[in-house]
GULUMLO-750820 format. One record per residue (C-alpha): residue in three letters; z, x, y. Coordinates in steps of 0.05 Angstrom, whole numbers, plus 32768, in hexadecimal, padded with zeros to 4 digits. Each point is the difference from the previous one (the first is absolute). Example, Ala and Ser with C-alpha at 12.3 -4.5 7.8 and 13.67 -1.06 7.14 Angstrom:
2
ALA809C80F67FA6
SER7FF3801B8045
This chain:
286
MET8A3B7C978987
THR804780198008
ASP801680208041
PRO801B80467FEE
THR803C7FFB802E
LYS80147FBC7FE6
HIS7FF880187FB8
ARG8029803E800C
HIS80397FD7801E
ARG7FFA7FCD7FC8
PHE800080357FC9
ARG803C8028801A
PRO80367FD57FDC
VAL7FDE800A7FBC
ALA7FEA80498008
SER8039801C7FD6
LEU7FE97FD67FC5
PHE7FC3802D7FFB
ALA802780418002
THR8000802E7FC3
ARG804B7FFA7FFA
HIS7FFB7FB47FFA
TYR7FC980067FCC
ASP802D802E7FD6
ILE80367FCB8002
CYS7FD27FC67FEF
GLU7FD1801F7FCD
PRO803180017FC4
LYS80087FB5800A
VAL7FB57FF07FFD
GLN7FFF7FF47FB5
ALA80397FCE8006
SER7FE97FDC803E
ILE7FC57FD8801A
SER7FD5802D802C
ASN7FFC7FCD8037
ASP804C80028009
PHE7FF3803B802E
ILE7FDF7FD18031
PHE80247FBE7FF2
SER80467FEC7FEE
ASP7FE87FD27FC9
VAL7FC07FE87FDF
PRO7FFE7FB57FF1
ASP7FF77FEA7FB8
GLU7FB97FE7800C
PHE7FEB8047800E
LYS8020801E7FC1
SER7FD5800D7FC3
LEU80347FE97FCE
LYS7FFC7FBA801E
SER7FB57FFD7FEE
GLU7FEA7FEA7FBB
ALA7FCC80378000
PHE80338034801B
ASP7FD2800B803B
ASP801D801B8041
PRO7FDF7FD98039
LEU8003803A8031
THR7FE380317FCD
ILE7FC77FD27FEE
ALA7FF07FF28049
THR8003804A8012
TYR7FD180147FC7
GLY7FCC7FCD8017
ALA800880148049
ILE7FF8804A7FF3
ASN7FC17FF67FD6
TRP7FDE7FDA8038
THR801D80198041
VAL7FF6804A7FF2
TRP7FB67FF67FF4
PHE7FF97FD1803B
SER8026802B8031
ARG7FD9803E7FEA
ASN7FBC7FE08009
PHE800D7FCE8038
PRO803C80198029
LYS7FED7FDB8041
LEU7FF17FC07FDB
GLN804380037FDD
VAL80247FFF8043
LEU7FD87FC28013
VAL800D7FDD7FBE
SER804B800C8005
SER80037FD6803F
ILE7FDE7FC47FE0
PRO802E7FC77FE9
ARG80077FFC7FB4
SER7FEC7FB77FFD
PHE7FBE80108022
LEU7FF280407FDA
SER800C7FE07FBC
ARG7FC67FD0800D
PHE7FCF803B7FFB
THR801F80317FCE
GLY803C80077FD2
ALA7FFD804C8000
PHE803980078032
GLU802F7FD17FDA
PRO802880387FDE
THR800C80238042
LEU80147FBF8021
ASP802E7FF27FC5
VAL80258041800D
THR80087FEB8049
ASP801B7FBC7FEA
ILE803280217FD1
MET8018802E8037
THR80097FC4802E
ALA80287FDB7FCC
LEU802C803D7FF2
VAL800F800B804A
ARG80137FB78009
HIS802C80037FC2
GLU8021803E801D
LYS80117FDB8041
ARG80167FBF7FDE
GLU804A7FF08006
GLY802480057FBE
ALA7FCE80327FE2
PRO801D80417FE6
LYS800680368035
ARG8001804C7FF7
GLU800E80218043
ASN7FE080427FEC
CYS7FBB7FE57FEB
MET7FC6800A802F
MET7FF77FB78012
GLN80497FF48013
ARG7FFE803D802C
LEU7FC37FE68024
ILE801B7FBA8007
ASN80428019801E
ALA7FE3803A8027
HIS80097FDD8043
LEU804B7FFB7FF4
GLY800B804B7FFA
ASP7FF7803B802E
LYS7FC4801F7FDB
SER7FCE7FD0801E
LYS7FEC7FFB8049
SER7FEE7FB77FF7
LYS80367FCB8003
GLU7FD17FCB7FE6
PRO7FFB7FF37FB5
LEU7FBD80127FE0
SER7FD07FC77FF3
GLU7FEF7FEA7FB9
ALA7FBA801B800B
ALA801C80468010
LEU802E7FFE7FC3
GLU7FC77FEA7FD3
ALA7FD38038801A
GLU803580367FF4
ALA800F7FE57FBA
GLU7FB77FFD7FEC
VAL7FEF8045801A
THR803C801E7FDB
MET7FEF7FDA7FC0
TRP7FB780198002
GLY80158048800E
GLY7FEE80307FC9
ILE7FDE7FCE7FD1
ILE7FBD80238005
ASP801880458013
LEU8031800E7FC7
SER7FD77FE07FC9
ASN7FC5802D8013
ILE802080418013
LEU802E80097FC4
PRO7FC67FFE7FCE
PHE7FDD8032802D
GLY803D802D7FFE
THR80017FFA7FB4
PHE7FB780157FFF
MET8010803D802A
VAL803780137FCF
SER7FCE7FFB7FC7
GLN7FD78039801F
SER8036802F7FE6
PRO80097FF87FB4
GLN804180288003
LEU801D7FD58038
GLN7FE97FC07FDE
GLN802080147FBD
GLU804280148021
LEU80027FBE8027
TYR7FF27FDA7FBF
GLU803780247FDA
GLU80317FF68039
LEU7FF37FB58003
ARG80057FFB7FB4
SER804480228003
ALA80187FCC8032
TRP7FDE7FC57FDF
PRO7FF780107FB5
ASP7FF47FB77FEB
ILE7FCA7FE0802A
ARG80167FBB7FE7
ALA8045800A801E
PRO80107FED8048
ALA7FE980338034
PRO803480358013
LEU802A7FF5803E
TYR7FE6801A8042
GLU803C802F8006
ASP7FED80207FBE
LEU7FB680078010
ARG800C80208044
GLN802680387FDD
LEU7FC580177FD7
PRO7FED80488012
ILE7FB77FF1800D
LEU80157FCD8035
VAL802880378022
GLY7FD0803C8000
ILE7FC280177FDB
PRO7FE780488004
TYR7FB57FF17FFB
PHE7FC38009802C
ILE7FC77FCD7FF8
THR7FC27FF6802A
HIS7FD27FC67FF2
HIS7FCD7FDB802B
GLY80178027803C
ILE80497FEB7FF9
CYS803180387FF3
PHE80407FF57FD8
SER802380418010
ASN8043801A7FE7
TYR801F7FEA8043
ALA7FDE7FBC7FFF
LEU801D7FEF7FBC
GLN804780118012
ASN80127FB68001
GLY7FDC7FEC7FC0
VAL7FC27FDD7FE7
VAL80127FBA8016
LYS801680118046
GLU7FC6802F800D
SER7FCF7FCA7FE8
LEU801E7FCF8031
ARG7FF980338038
LEU7FB57FFC7FF7
THR80017FB9801B
PHE80257FDE8039
GLY80467FE48001
VAL800D7FBB7FE5
ALA80137FE08042
THR7FC180118027
GLY7FFB7FBA801E
PRO7FC47FDB801B
ALA7FD280148039
ARG802580138040
LEU7FEC7FFF8049
VAL800B80438023
GLY80337FF98038
PRO7FF28003804B
GLU800B804C8004
GLY7FD180107FC6
ALA8013802A7FC4
LEU7FF780457FE1
ILE7FE97FF97FB8
ASP7FF1803F7FD8
GLY7FF580278040
HIS7FD07FCD801D
HIS800F7FD5803C
VAL7FF57FB67FF2
PRO7FF77FD5803E
ALA802B7FC2800E
LYS7FED7FBE7FE0
VAL7FDA80217FC7
ILE800A7FDE7FBC
SER801B80337FCE
ILE80067FF67FB5
VAL800E802D7FC4
TYR7FC67FEF7FD2
THR801C80137FBC
GLU7FC77FE37FD7
GLY7FCE802F8022
PHE8029803C7FEA
LEU80077FE67FB9
MET7FB57FF67FFA
LEU7FF580498014
VAL802E801B7FCB
């Protein structure tokens, strides 16, 4: 469990990386860059898919296996999952191999963090990991001690996991909501065809897609399953309003409420209570 005060101090040097302005700067480069470059300066060759004869990306394969198992396990046995996570891998593997994909992800994160810290490895000062590694040298951190490898691995893994389940579930749901209005669905289809007439061609640039009128404002009113898509709600477009139905990407793991308690959605939460944003529960409801 992460202490909220320690996490807040730890997170301060990288907070601006999660700002909308920084996303707008980085997003056009996504198609030309490796996604993990946001977290790390460099990804070693052994973790690149083109180095594999089967063109398999180790992190993608491990993540897919981990999601399939851990979502089911955490949903049905949340308390047991906490216990299992504290058991050494060598001991756990004697009884079951179900946790191997999840542990593989952890091993990859460990290797990437160590590569990031290794002398002679490429360094990008503005990536998340370099900011965390050097946080104690600047004035944005209250701690003058460098973060441990365990802390760096935890932050990297949480950021890497962020949004894997949320985005892949909520965007199809948003598309379904659009389908409830034949007129809106047809206009969205025609707009996308105008920007991407040949589906076999590379996807349009982010800067071009964000200029599409439907992504700016849609004068429609839709109510379905108790969820209202009003004229006001759709001012920022289908994709953004779909994402608003779920939580932000960087929700983080369970947190311990600080010594003074907290006010969450108008309710007072006592100190030392474990608080978590349970996204899967929301997605099962919708």
